[in-house]
C-alpha atoms as an extended CHARMM CRD file, in Angstrom:
* protein
*
       103  EXT
         1         1  UNK       CA              7.9120000000       13.1340000000       -4.2710000000  PROA      1               0.0000000000
         2         2  UNK       CA              8.5740000000       10.2540000000       -1.8800000000  PROA      2               0.0000000000
         3         3  UNK       CA              5.8750000000        8.8810000000        0.4200000000  PROA      3               0.0000000000
         4         4  UNK       CA              6.3990000000        6.6070000000        3.3830000000  PROA      4               0.0000000000
         5         5  UNK       CA              3.5690000000        5.0420000000        5.3630000000  PROA      5               0.0000000000
         6         6  UNK       CA              2.8230000000        2.1800000000        7.7210000000  PROA      6               0.0000000000
         7         7  UNK       CA              0.0510000000       -0.3950000000        7.9470000000  PROA      7               0.0000000000
         8         8  UNK       CA             -0.5430000000       -3.4750000000       10.0920000000  PROA      8               0.0000000000
         9         9  UNK       CA             -1.0410000000       -7.1680000000        9.3160000000  PROA      9               0.0000000000
        10        10  UNK       CA             -3.0820000000       -9.6110000000       11.3240000000  PROA      10              0.0000000000
        11        11  UNK       CA             -1.0830000000      -12.3080000000       13.0600000000  PROA      11              0.0000000000
        12        12  UNK       CA             -0.2940000000      -15.2950000000       10.8850000000  PROA      12              0.0000000000
        13        13  UNK       CA             -0.9760000000      -13.4760000000        7.6010000000  PROA      13              0.0000000000
        14        14  UNK       CA              2.6160000000      -12.7000000000        6.5890000000  PROA      14              0.0000000000
        15        15  UNK       CA              2.9060000000      -15.3920000000        3.9100000000  PROA      15              0.0000000000
        16        16  UNK       CA             -0.5650000000      -14.6740000000        2.5170000000  PROA      16              0.0000000000
        17        17  UNK       CA              0.1650000000      -10.9480000000        2.2540000000  PROA      17              0.0000000000
        18        18  UNK       CA              3.3700000000      -11.6610000000        0.3640000000  PROA      18              0.0000000000
        19        19  UNK       CA              1.6570000000      -14.2360000000       -1.8750000000  PROA      19              0.0000000000
        20        20  UNK       CA             -1.1230000000      -11.8230000000       -2.8510000000  PROA      20              0.0000000000
        21        21  UNK       CA              1.3690000000       -9.0920000000       -3.6990000000  PROA      21              0.0000000000
        22        22  UNK       CA              3.5270000000      -11.4680000000       -5.7300000000  PROA      22              0.0000000000
        23        23  UNK       CA              0.3800000000      -12.0880000000       -7.7950000000  PROA      23              0.0000000000
        24        24  UNK       CA             -0.5950000000       -8.3980000000       -7.9790000000  PROA      24              0.0000000000
        25        25  UNK       CA             -3.3050000000       -7.9560000000      -10.5880000000  PROA      25              0.0000000000
        26        26  UNK       CA             -2.1340000000       -6.3110000000      -13.8390000000  PROA      26              0.0000000000
        27        27  UNK       CA             -5.0250000000       -3.8140000000      -13.5620000000  PROA      27              0.0000000000
        28        28  UNK       CA             -3.7630000000       -2.7850000000      -10.1320000000  PROA      28              0.0000000000
        29        29  UNK       CA             -0.2320000000       -2.2780000000      -11.4540000000  PROA      29              0.0000000000
        30        30  UNK       CA             -1.6710000000       -0.1530000000      -14.2670000000  PROA      30              0.0000000000
        31        31  UNK       CA             -3.6950000000        1.9600000000      -11.8280000000  PROA      31              0.0000000000
        32        32  UNK       CA             -0.6250000000        2.6380000000       -9.6790000000  PROA      32              0.0000000000
        33        33  UNK       CA              1.3640000000        3.7690000000      -12.7130000000  PROA      33              0.0000000000
        34        34  UNK       CA             -1.5370000000        5.7730000000      -14.1960000000  PROA      34              0.0000000000
        35        35  UNK       CA             -1.8010000000        7.6930000000      -10.9160000000  PROA      35              0.0000000000
        36        36  UNK       CA              1.8760000000        8.5870000000      -10.8630000000  PROA      36              0.0000000000
        37        37  UNK       CA              3.2620000000        5.8330000000       -8.6420000000  PROA      37              0.0000000000
        38        38  UNK       CA              6.6040000000        4.1330000000       -9.2440000000  PROA      38              0.0000000000
        39        39  UNK       CA              9.3190000000        2.3350000000       -7.2890000000  PROA      39              0.0000000000
        40        40  UNK       CA              6.7160000000        0.9900000000       -4.8690000000  PROA      40              0.0000000000
        41        41  UNK       CA              8.1750000000       -1.1720000000       -2.1130000000  PROA      41              0.0000000000
        42        42  UNK       CA              6.6260000000       -2.6330000000        1.0210000000  PROA      42              0.0000000000
        43        43  UNK       CA              8.6860000000       -3.9570000000        3.9210000000  PROA      43              0.0000000000
        44        44  UNK       CA              7.4980000000       -6.0870000000        6.8490000000  PROA      44              0.0000000000
        45        45  UNK       CA              8.6880000000       -5.8790000000       10.4600000000  PROA      45              0.0000000000
        46        46  UNK       CA              7.9960000000       -9.4910000000       11.4710000000  PROA      46              0.0000000000
        47        47  UNK       CA              8.2360000000       -8.6960000000       15.1910000000  PROA      47              0.0000000000
        48        48  UNK       CA              5.4110000000       -6.1260000000       15.1530000000  PROA      48              0.0000000000
        49        49  UNK       CA              3.6240000000       -7.1300000000       11.9060000000  PROA      49              0.0000000000
        50        50  UNK       CA              4.0130000000       -3.5100000000       10.8070000000  PROA      50              0.0000000000
        51        51  UNK       CA              4.2200000000       -2.9210000000        7.0650000000  PROA      51              0.0000000000
        52        52  UNK       CA              6.3240000000        0.0030000000        5.8480000000  PROA      52              0.0000000000
        53        53  UNK       CA              5.4800000000        1.3160000000        2.3950000000  PROA      53              0.0000000000
        54        54  UNK       CA              7.7240000000        3.4370000000        0.1870000000  PROA      54              0.0000000000
        55        55  UNK       CA              6.5110000000        4.9100000000       -3.0880000000  PROA      55              0.0000000000
        56        56  UNK       CA              7.6070000000        7.6690000000       -5.4020000000  PROA      56              0.0000000000
        57        57  UNK       CA              4.6940000000        9.6920000000       -6.7820000000  PROA      57              0.0000000000
        58        58  UNK       CA              4.4390000000       12.4500000000       -9.3700000000  PROA      58              0.0000000000
        59        59  UNK       CA              1.7500000000       14.4930000000       -7.6500000000  PROA      59              0.0000000000
        60        60  UNK       CA             -0.1400000000       14.1150000000       -4.3610000000  PROA      60              0.0000000000
        61        61  UNK       CA             -3.5140000000       15.0370000000       -5.8940000000  PROA      61              0.0000000000
        62        62  UNK       CA             -3.1330000000       12.5820000000       -8.7900000000  PROA      62              0.0000000000
        63        63  UNK       CA             -2.0720000000        9.8250000000       -6.4020000000  PROA      63              0.0000000000
        64        64  UNK       CA             -5.0390000000       10.4580000000       -4.0910000000  PROA      64              0.0000000000
        65        65  UNK       CA             -7.4490000000       10.0050000000       -7.0220000000  PROA      65              0.0000000000
        66        66  UNK       CA             -6.2960000000        6.4030000000       -7.3380000000  PROA      66              0.0000000000
        67        67  UNK       CA             -8.0640000000        5.5470000000       -4.0790000000  PROA      67              0.0000000000
        68        68  UNK       CA            -11.4350000000        6.1550000000       -5.7310000000  PROA      68              0.0000000000
        69        69  UNK       CA            -10.9060000000        3.7810000000       -8.6400000000  PROA      69              0.0000000000
        70        70  UNK       CA            -12.9390000000        0.5900000000       -8.9020000000  PROA      70              0.0000000000
        71        71  UNK       CA             -9.8210000000       -1.5920000000       -9.0960000000  PROA      71              0.0000000000
        72        72  UNK       CA             -8.3580000000       -0.0380000000       -5.9480000000  PROA      72              0.0000000000
        73        73  UNK       CA            -11.5880000000       -0.5330000000       -4.0290000000  PROA      73              0.0000000000
        74        74  UNK       CA            -11.6710000000       -4.1650000000       -5.1990000000  PROA      74              0.0000000000
        75        75  UNK       CA             -8.0790000000       -4.6120000000       -3.9680000000  PROA      75              0.0000000000
        76        76  UNK       CA             -8.9860000000       -3.1660000000       -0.5590000000  PROA      76              0.0000000000
        77        77  UNK       CA            -11.8830000000       -5.6130000000       -0.2820000000  PROA      77              0.0000000000
        78        78  UNK       CA             -9.5630000000       -8.4620000000       -1.2760000000  PROA      78              0.0000000000
        79        79  UNK       CA             -6.9920000000       -7.5320000000        1.4110000000  PROA      79              0.0000000000
        80        80  UNK       CA             -9.3970000000       -6.6980000000        4.2510000000  PROA      80              0.0000000000
        81        81  UNK       CA             -9.3420000000      -10.1640000000        5.7940000000  PROA      81              0.0000000000
        82        82  UNK       CA             -5.5900000000      -10.1450000000        6.4560000000  PROA      82              0.0000000000
        83        83  UNK       CA             -4.8520000000       -6.6200000000        7.6900000000  PROA      83              0.0000000000
        84        84  UNK       CA             -6.2450000000       -3.7930000000        9.7740000000  PROA      84              0.0000000000
        85        85  UNK       CA             -8.7830000000       -1.7890000000        7.7780000000  PROA      85              0.0000000000
        86        86  UNK       CA            -11.1840000000        1.1080000000        8.0900000000  PROA      86              0.0000000000
        87        87  UNK       CA            -14.9780000000        0.6450000000        7.6920000000  PROA      87              0.0000000000
        88        88  UNK       CA            -14.6350000000        1.1380000000        3.8970000000  PROA      88              0.0000000000
        89        89  UNK       CA            -11.9440000000       -1.6150000000        3.8050000000  PROA      89              0.0000000000
        90        90  UNK       CA             -9.1670000000        0.8720000000        3.0990000000  PROA      90              0.0000000000
        91        91  UNK       CA             -6.0800000000       -0.1120000000        5.0630000000  PROA      91              0.0000000000
        92        92  UNK       CA             -5.4880000000        1.6480000000        8.3490000000  PROA      92              0.0000000000
        93        93  UNK       CA             -2.4860000000        3.6690000000        7.2580000000  PROA      93              0.0000000000
        94        94  UNK       CA             -0.3630000000        6.3900000000        8.8110000000  PROA      94              0.0000000000
        95        95  UNK       CA              1.9090000000        8.6220000000        6.7720000000  PROA      95              0.0000000000
        96        96  UNK       CA              5.4800000000        8.7950000000        7.9970000000  PROA      96              0.0000000000
        97        97  UNK       CA              7.5840000000       11.9570000000        8.0710000000  PROA      97              0.0000000000
        98        98  UNK       CA             10.6520000000       11.9450000000        5.8640000000  PROA      98              0.0000000000
        99        99  UNK       CA             13.5440000000       13.0170000000        8.0980000000  PROA      99              0.0000000000
       100       100  UNK       CA             16.4610000000       12.0230000000        5.8490000000  PROA      100             0.0000000000
       101       101  UNK       CA             17.0960000000       11.1170000000        2.2340000000  PROA      101             0.0000000000
       102       102  UNK       CA             20.3570000000       10.4700000000        0.4230000000  PROA      102             0.0000000000
       103       103  UNK       CA             20.4330000000       10.0610000000       -3.3690000000  PROA      103             0.0000000000
């Protein structure tokens, strides 16, 4: 299953967002894989500071369980100062509708 979603950076945080992801914690990588995620890519629209995420997941329920892991919550806290977040520090995120896919 393919998921697409969008999030939003705060102005001036483009380089910091990229830096933090280039140094993604090994435990975070493991959590993503353990919860069925692979081929995870995030794009940035520099004009709007909108992030577009693409990930392939095995199962929606398994993927959703990753949000409740300690490492994921720590990552959210770590990222909260550079992007729009909810009260629990999860990123404000909107799922996108897949309207076309070509293998």
